[in-house]
ZABA-856210 format. One line per 10 residues: their letters; for each residue x, y, z of N, C-alpha, C. Coordinates in Angstrom, 2 decimals. Atoms other than C-alpha are relative to their C-alpha. Last residue first. Layout:
<pts>
A) X,Y,Z,X,Y,Z,X,Y,Z ~ ...
</pts>
This chain:
<pts>
XXXXXXXXXX) 1.03,1.06,0.12,-8.00,-6.21,-9.72,-0.95,-0.03,1.17 ~ 0.84,-0.18,1.18,-5.99,-3.02,-10.26,-1.08,-1.07,-0.14 ~ 0.94,-1.10,-0.19,-4.63,-2.92,-6.74,-0.96,0.12,-1.16 ~ 1.04,0.47,-0.93,-3.07,-6.36,-7.23,-1.02,1.09,0.28 ~ 0.88,0.93,0.73,-1.24,-5.09,-10.31,-1.11,-0.50,0.90 ~ 0.84,-0.81,0.87,0.14,-2.16,-8.34,-0.99,-0.86,-0.77 ~ 0.94,-0.75,-0.83,1.41,-4.45,-5.61,-0.96,0.83,-0.85 ~ 1.02,0.94,-0.49,2.97,-6.83,-8.15,-1.04,0.74,0.83 ~ -0.49,0.94,-1.01,4.77,-3.95,-9.82,-1.13,-0.94,0.41 ~ 0.91,1.14,0.00,3.86,-2.12,-13.01,0.56,-1.11,0.90
XXXXXXXXXX) 0.85,-0.02,-1.19,5.68,1.08,-12.11,-0.95,-1.20,0.09 ~ -0.83,0.06,-1.20,8.60,0.67,-14.54,-0.81,-0.02,1.29 ~ -0.45,1.37,-0.27,6.16,-0.15,-17.34,0.78,-0.11,1.31 ~ -1.31,0.33,0.56,4.59,3.30,-17.20,0.46,-1.39,0.46 ~ -1.04,0.03,-1.03,0.90,3.19,-16.25,1.33,-0.34,-0.65 ~ -0.72,-1.28,0.04,-1.40,4.18,-19.10,1.08,0.11,1.07 ~ -0.75,-0.08,1.26,-2.60,0.60,-19.76,0.78,1.31,-0.14 ~ -1.23,0.79,-0.10,-3.57,0.32,-16.08,0.85,0.12,-1.27 ~ -1.14,-0.90,0.21,-6.11,3.14,-16.44,1.33,-0.74,0.00 ~ -0.14,-0.21,1.45,-8.86,0.54,-16.87,1.13,0.97,-0.34
XXXXXXXXXX) -0.97,0.95,0.56,-8.34,-0.56,-13.27,0.23,0.19,-1.49 ~ 0.38,0.29,1.38,-10.06,2.55,-11.97,1.04,-0.90,-0.66 ~ 1.33,-0.47,0.38,-10.17,3.57,-8.31,-0.46,-0.42,-1.39 ~ 0.94,0.26,-1.10,-7.26,1.95,-6.52,-1.42,0.33,-0.39 ~ 0.36,1.42,0.02,-5.37,1.87,-9.81,-0.99,-0.36,1.10 ~ 0.90,0.27,1.12,-5.43,5.67,-10.11,-0.48,-1.46,0.01 ~ 1.25,-0.72,-0.27,-3.93,6.23,-6.65,-1.02,-0.32,-1.10 ~ 0.67,0.79,-1.02,-1.28,3.58,-7.38,-1.36,0.62,0.34 ~ 0.48,1.23,0.65,-0.34,5.36,-10.60,-0.78,-0.87,1.00 ~ 1.11,-0.38,0.88,-0.10,8.72,-8.83,-0.60,-1.24,-0.64
XXXXXXXXXX) 1.13,-0.37,-0.85,2.01,7.20,-6.06,-1.22,0.39,-0.83 ~ 0.60,1.24,-0.50,4.32,5.47,-8.56,-1.24,0.31,0.82 ~ -0.79,0.60,-1.07,4.89,8.78,-10.27,-0.67,-1.29,0.43 ~ 0.65,1.11,-0.70,3.60,10.04,-13.59,0.97,-0.58,1.03 ~ 0.62,-0.47,-1.24,5.03,13.43,-14.47,-0.68,-1.12,0.78 ~ -1.02,-0.42,-0.96,7.52,12.16,-17.08,-0.58,0.51,1.32 ~ -0.74,1.13,-0.53,4.83,10.23,-18.95,0.94,0.43,1.13 ~ -1.27,0.31,0.68,2.69,13.32,-19.46,0.75,-1.12,0.73 ~ -1.19,-0.45,-0.74,-0.77,13.04,-17.91,1.25,-0.34,-0.79 ~ -0.22,-1.41,0.26,-3.82,12.86,-20.20,1.22,0.56,0.73
XXXXXXXXXX) -0.46,-0.15,1.38,-3.88,9.05,-20.40,0.28,1.46,-0.36 ~ -1.38,0.44,0.19,-3.97,8.86,-16.62,0.49,0.22,-1.42 ~ -0.76,-1.05,0.66,-7.16,10.93,-16.39,1.44,-0.40,-0.30 ~ 0.61,-0.53,1.21,-9.85,8.38,-15.57,0.80,1.07,-0.73 ~ 0.67,0.96,0.87,-8.71,7.75,-12.02,-0.65,0.71,-1.18 ~ -0.53,0.08,1.36,-6.26,10.32,-10.73,-0.72,-0.99,-0.91 ~ 0.46,1.30,0.45,-7.96,11.48,-7.53,0.33,-0.12,-1.49 ~ 0.00,0.93,-1.13,-6.56,14.38,-5.54,-0.27,-1.44,-0.43 ~ 0.87,1.15,0.25,-5.57,16.71,-8.36,0.13,-0.99,1.15 ~ 1.37,-0.38,-0.34,-4.18,20.12,-7.42,-0.99,-1.16,-0.16
XXXXXXXXXX) 0.09,0.07,-1.46,-0.64,18.70,-7.40,-1.38,0.41,0.49 ~ 0.60,1.28,-0.42,-1.20,18.05,-11.11,-0.05,-0.14,1.52 ~ 1.37,0.15,0.48,-0.71,21.73,-11.92,-0.62,-1.30,0.51 ~ 0.85,-0.92,-0.74,2.37,22.16,-9.74,-1.47,-0.17,-0.41 ~ 0.22,0.58,-1.33,3.98,19.08,-11.20,-0.93,0.86,0.82 ~ -1.16,-0.02,-0.89,3.50,20.56,-14.66,-0.33,-0.71,1.31 ~ 0.14,1.16,-0.88,1.14,20.25,-17.62,1.28,-0.16,0.82 ~ 0.47,-0.40,-1.32,1.25,23.80,-18.98,-0.18,-1.18,0.96 ~ -1.02,-0.84,-0.64,3.42,23.00,-22.04,-0.40,0.45,1.40 ~ -1.11,0.82,-0.52,1.06,20.15,-22.94,1.01,0.84,0.77
XXXXXXXXXX) -1.10,0.17,0.96,-1.90,22.51,-23.36,1.17,-0.73,0.67 ~ -1.18,-0.77,-0.38,-4.65,21.83,-20.79,1.09,-0.23,-1.05 ~ -0.11,-1.20,0.83,-7.86,20.64,-22.43,1.18,0.89,0.36 ~ 0.07,0.36,1.43,-7.88,17.06,-21.16,0.25,1.19,-0.90 ~ -1.38,0.34,0.42,-6.73,18.27,-17.73,0.03,-0.36,-1.49 ~ -0.51,-1.12,0.81,-10.21,19.85,-17.44,1.42,-0.27,-0.48 ~ 0.17,0.36,1.41,-11.29,16.40,-16.23,0.40,1.14,-0.93 ~ -1.19,0.68,0.54,-9.79,17.24,-12.84,-0.12,-0.33,-1.48 ~ 0.45,1.27,0.58,-12.57,19.74,-12.15,1.19,-0.67,-0.68 ~ 1.46,0.07,-0.02,-12.25,22.90,-10.08,-0.51,-1.36,-0.45
XXXXXXXXXX) 0.38,0.04,-1.41,-8.53,22.50,-9.33,-1.52,-0.12,0.15 ~ -0.26,1.37,-0.45,-8.01,21.64,-13.00,-0.36,-0.15,1.48 ~ 0.96,0.90,0.64,-9.68,24.91,-14.05,0.17,-1.44,0.48 ~ 1.32,-0.21,-0.61,-7.74,27.00,-11.54,-1.03,-0.99,-0.56 ~ -0.09,0.47,-1.40,-4.40,25.55,-12.66,-1.36,0.12,0.68 ~ 0.00,1.46,0.03,-5.36,26.00,-16.33,0.07,-0.58,1.41 ~ 1.35,0.41,0.34,-6.27,29.66,-15.79,-0.10,-1.53,0.03 ~ 0.80,-0.16,-1.23,-2.94,30.23,-14.03,-1.46,-0.41,-0.23 ~ -0.39,1.00,-1.00,-1.09,28.73,-17.00,-0.86,0.12,1.25 ~ -1.22,-0.33,-0.73,-2.98,30.81,-19.52,0.28,-1.10,1.02
XXXXXXXXXX) -0.11,0.72,-1.28,-5.47,29.72,-22.16,1.33,0.37,0.66 ~ 0.43,-0.89,-1.09,-6.10,32.36,-24.84,0.09,-0.67,1.37 ~ -0.94,-1.11,-0.13,-4.12,30.63,-27.61,-0.37,0.99,1.10 ~ -1.30,0.44,-0.52,-6.06,27.43,-27.02,0.96,1.17,0.21 ~ -0.99,0.26,1.07,-9.47,29.07,-27.54,1.39,-0.29,0.60 ~ -0.91,-1.12,0.14,-11.67,28.76,-24.42,1.02,-0.32,-1.09 ~ 0.75,-1.09,0.62,-14.71,26.44,-24.48,0.88,1.23,-0.26 ~ 0.31,0.40,1.38,-12.62,23.32,-23.81,-0.76,1.09,-0.76 ~ -1.10,-0.27,0.94,-11.16,25.04,-20.79,-0.33,-0.34,-1.44 ~ 0.04,1.15,0.90,-14.46,25.09,-18.89,1.03,0.27,-1.10
XXXX) -0.80,-0.13,1.22,-13.84,27.45,-15.98,-0.09,-1.30,-0.79 ~ -0.51,1.26,0.53,-16.54,27.68,-13.30,0.73,0.25,-1.32 ~ 0.65,0.46,1.22,-16.87,31.14,-11.78,0.66,-1.27,-0.52 ~ -0.88,0.02,1.16,-15.67,31.58,-8.24,-0.75,-0.58,-1.20
</pts>
């Protein structure tokens, strides 16, 4: 399969299926996914959320996603919704 670099494709030419494939190839492609295409299905292709928390819509962030990110990158803590900032999550970030 050919590598998809979304940042090289004009926004009006990006499709939902293209975005899903691109994120499955490289989670950092989430930076170039139009907001309207950021869905649960799209983020289900991501296994490791460190470094991309700021690119996820608030309403799609779950406690599990936040915990996954904190286990790998404490700098994403500022992108965790307040309701998920529990003692356990805080301990994971240090």
